[in-house]
N, C-alpha and C positions, 0 to 999 in steps of 0.2 A: 534478597531479591523477595516478594512477597510470594507464600505457595499457592498451588492453582486451586487448592481447595477453599478458598477465602478470598480467592479475589472476584473483582463484580464490578463489572463496566455499566456506569452510573449515567451516560451520554448518550442523549436522543439519536446522534450521528447513524448509525446502523440506518435506521428506519427512516431517517430524514433522505437522505441520497440515494435509499435501494430502488428509487426508479430509473435513476440517470443513466440509462442504459448506452446511449451515444457518447456518454461521457466514458465511463468504462470501459467501453468497443476499442474508443480510442486510445487507451491505455494500455487494452490487453494486445492491441496489435501492435503498438509499439516495443512489445515486449515477447511477442507471438515467435519468431524466429530465433531466439535464443534462451526458449523456455525446455526445450530437450526431450525426452522419453520418461523423465522420473523427475518432478518438479514437488516441491511444497509448498504450499503458502503458508507463512507465519500471520496469528491474527487474524484467522478467516473469518470472524464474525459469526453473519449468520449465510453466508455461502452464495452473496450477491457476485462476489468476481469471483469466484471458484467455479459458478457455473458456468460464467464468459472464459475461464480459462479452459473448461473442459470443451467447451464450442466449438473456441478459436486458436485453439494450437493444441489442442488433442492428443494430451500426452498420457503415454500406458500407465503411469500410474501418478497420483497425485496424493499427496498426505495433506492435511487437513490438519494445523496444530490451533488449537484454541485454548486461551485461560480457563473462559468465564463457563462456568459449568453449563448456564444455562442455552447459552448460542452453541457450546458443543453437543447438548442433546439434539439442539434444532438442526446443528450439519448434518447428525446421526441418522434423523428423520430425513431428511432432505434427499441424500443421498444412501440411503440405505441400500436400494436394489442398484447400484451401479457399483461393476467390482474393480473398478480402477481407482475407487476414493478408500482411503485409509485414514478415517478421523482420529487425534489423538486428544484429549482434554492434557492440557498443562503450556507447558513454555519453549521455546525453540532452545533453550539453552540446556534443555532436559534430555533434547532426544539428538542432539547435533552431532554427537561424535557415530552413532550407527545409521546416521539417513543415508550419504552417498548419492545426493542428490543432484540432477544436472541442473539444477537452478532453486533460489530460494528467491519466492516473491513476498512480497511487503507492500501492500497498497495503503497509504495510509495508518500503518502502522506505529513507524520508530517515534514517530511524538507523543504516543502512548507509554514508550517505554521509559522510565526516569534513568537507567543508566542505559543508553543507547551505544556506548561504544562496547559494551561487555554482548549485546544484542549482536552486531555489525559481527565481532571473532566469532560468536557462535554461528553467523552466517557461515562466514569462511569454514569455520570446522566443519558443515554439515554437507559442502559440496566436494565432488570430487574435482581432482584437478583439471582446470580448464571450464569450469564450470561458471557460472554466473548469479551474481546481485541483481535484481530487477526490482525498485523501490522506487515509490511514489511520499513527496511528503510535502508538506505544506510550506513556504516559501516567505520570505519579510517580517522578521520581526515585528520591523512600527507598526503591520496592522492586527498585532496579537490581538484580540479584544473577549467580548464576554462569548461570542461562540467558540471560542478555543477554550476557555473557560468552563463551558458548559460541555462541550466535548472530552473533557478530561487531556487536554493538548497538554505538555510538560513545554511546549516550544514551537517556533516555527524554524524555518533553518535559512541561513543566508549561503549565498554558492561557493563561496572560498570554504565555509565553515564546513559543509556537508563534500566536499572534494578531501578537505584534510582527512576526516573521520574513517573517509570511504578508504584512502589510499592509508593511513593508520593501519587500518584491518587487516593492509594484506592485500589486497584488490587494485587491480589496471583499469582507469575508467575508459571505457568505450566511448563513453557518449553521457554528457549532462549537460542538461538544459531548465530554464526554467518553460512552465506550460501553462495557459488560460489566463493571456495576458486581460481581457475583459473583466475578468472575476476577481482582480485586484480591488477595484473602484467596489465592487458588488459585497464582496469582502469587510471592506473598509467599513463602507456604509451601515453595514446590519452589523456587525461587531463592536464599533467606536462610536459611531452616533447613535444610531439606534439599540444598541444595546440590547439586541435579540439574545434569546438563548438556545432557539432552534431555529431551520430550514421549513418552513411552508411546503408542502407537496407540492400545491400548485406551483410555487415560485420556482420550486427545481425540477420540475415538469415544462414550465415555459421554456427554462434556461437551456437544458438538454435538447428540448425541440428544434427552438426558433434560432437560436447560438450558437451551440456547439458544432454543429454539421458545418458551418460557414469557417470561424474557428479553428476547426481542424486541420479544413481546407488551408488556410490562412498559413497556420502556424508550420503545416508539412513543408511548405516550402521556403519560410521565410522564419527564424528561430528568435522569437521575440528576446526585446531587449529586460524585460520584468517581467512576471508572472506572478501568479496564486499558489503554484506547485512549482516542484523540483523532482526531473524523471532523472534518474540515472541507471547504466549498466553497465555492471564494474563484473571485471573476471578474474576468477581466482588462476594464478598462474601455475599454469602446464603443469610446470614441477615442484610445485608449492609444498 
C-alpha cells in the first residue's frame, strides 16, 4: 500500500463535481438515518461531502481521513473552527482498529483504491457492532472510459460484484441499488465517444440544477434497473 506521505491525487474529479449540491444532498439524505453520532468519512477529499454530512446528518463527531497531503491541509483549514471535526492524514486501514465508529462513509472513493477488499475489511474493523458502511461507487464496467482514467479510477462496479465483496467483508446488506439512470448515457458519451478528461463546471451545474431534482423524485419511488452509480447501505452484525 502506498504510504500517506507519498500519495498524490492527480485527478480533476473533486473540483469538477464540487458544485453538484443537489446530487450530493440526495446521497447524504439517503444515508442520514444510518450515520449515527460518531461518523468516519474515508477519502474526504476537499470536504464537499463532509460539509453536507455535518449539515444534514449532524453527527456529534466526524473523523475525516484523507491520504493526499494537500487535500488534508485543505480540510484542516476548512473545518478548523468546528469542534466536531477531527482531520487525519492517512488511510482508513491505519486508523480503523481505534475508531469505534457508528458509520463509515465513502462517496466515490472505493474505485480509487487498488485493493478494495482490504478497504472494506478495514471499514468493518472501524465500526462498532451494528454500525453501518455507507458507500457510493461508479457502476457499469461497460462505460469505463477516458473520464475514469483521468479521475484515477481502477474500476467501475457491477451490482453482483459489489454485493459479493461487501458480504465477504462481513457485512449484511440492507440496501444496494443503482442510482442516476440518466447519467449512464451522459458518462458514456463523455468518456467513450468524446473522450473527455474532465467535466466542465457549467455542464455539472446544469445537470445538477435541472436534471437531478426530478431524477431524485422518480428514483425515490422507482429504483432504476440501471444507473451510473451504485449506492449501498450495509450493517456490521450486532455481535460481530
